[in-house]
N, C-alpha and C positions, 0 to 999 in steps of 0.2 A: 504493500500500500504506500509506503513512504516514497517509492519511486514516482508516484503520481502527484506528489506535492513538489511544486517547482517554484523557485524564485521568479520574479518578473523577468529578470535577464534570461534565465533558461527558457521560460515560456516564450519569450520573443524569438529565440532560436528555433524552438519547436514550431512556432507559428510560420516561420519561413519554410520549414520542412513540409508543413501541411499545405501551404500554398503551392509549393513545387510539385507535390503529388496530387494536386487537384482536390484535396479533401476539404470539406466545409466545416469551419469552426463555429460552434454555438457558444455564446458567452452569457453567463448570468452572474449575479452577485448578491450579497446580502450578509447578514450577521450569522444566520444558521446556528443560533445559540443553543437551542434545545430542540433537537430534531424530532419532528412529529409527522403524522401521516400526510398533512398538507405539503410539507417539504418533499416527501418521498414521491408523491403524485406529481408535483410540480417539476421536479428534476427528471422524472421519467418522461413527462410530456416534452420538456425542453429538449431533451436528447433526440427526439424524433425529427427535429428541424435540421439536423446535419449529421456529420460523420463523427465529430469529436465534441464533447461537452467540457468546457472549462468553467469551474465555479470559483469566483474570486470572493474571498471573505474579508470583512473588516478586521483590522488588528484589534487587540484588546483595548488599546488606548482610544481608538475611534468608537468602539462599542460603548465604552463608558461615557464618551462625549454625546453619543446619540441616545443612549438608553438609560443613563444614570449610573451611579457608583455601585449599585447592586449587581450590575451585569458587566461582563458576561458570566454566565453560569459555568461554562467550560472555557478554558483558555484557548487561544488561537491555534496552538499546535494540536490540541485535543479535537477541536472542531474540524480542523483540516484532515486529521486522520479518520475521523468518523465519516466525513463526506467522501474521502478517497476510498473507503470500504464499500461504497454503494456502486452497484453494477453500472448505472447510467453515467456515472461521473468518470471522465477520463483523466482530468487534471484539476488540481486545486492550487491556487496561489493566494497569498495574503497581501492586502494593500493597506497603507497607513494614511489614507486621506479619508475625509468624510464622504466625498463623492468618488465614484469609480471612473469619472470622466477621463482623467489622465491615462489610466490603464487601458480603457477602451480606445482612446485616441491612438495609443501606441500599437495595440494589437489589431485594431480594425477587424473585428470578427465579421463573419459573413451574416450571422444572425445574432441579434441582441434580444434576450428574452427577460421579461420581468413578470412578476405575479400580477393578478388582476386587481390588486389594491393600488395599482399605478395606472393612470391614464397615459396614453402615448406621449402627450406633450410634457409629462412629468418625468419621463425616463431620461436619466443622465446619460449622455453619450449618443443619444438618438441622432442628433444633427451630424455628428462625425461619421457614424455608421452609414446613414442614408447617403451622405455626400460621397462616400467611397463605393456606393452601389450595393450596400448591404440592406438587410431587412430588419425591422424592429417589430417585436411581437409582445403583446400583453395577454397573458393567459387568463383563464377564468379564475375567479377567486373561490376558494374553498371555505364555505361558512364554518365557523366554529374551530378552525384549525389555525390558531395563532399562539406563538410562544407567550405573549403577554397574558392572554386569557388562560392558558394552562398554568402559569405562575400564580395568577389571581385565584384560580380554583384550588390550587395546592395550599394557599395561605388560609383558606376558609376551613 
């Protein structure tokens, strides 16, 4: 599984290899803090849009900035390892910005996928991907499957 976790630099090299071989890269990103059925279904569907699925996860520092001091539940290396163990996931990388826009602009995936809780105009990196001839997809939202709601239920 560890061989599926790449630094951004190594992923950029792999991106070149994928382009050379005509393989389509699908990119998604998020915190993926407490994996649940919504994540599993989402990643399986995202993978259907291309040949290779890359999941970029927020660093622990940016998770705290986005979600508060009580998060993440699992640290970035644990989250990366859990995601790498999933069959639909080909690669995982960790980024240290609030927005994935810079990573997306560097990789220019063929397909950028986000969950249904995002409208197309809200998806960071959309402009860069579309300008490069790529596609941006917002998948259906799965009701009741959210890390925040799971944490709240556990507190009760």
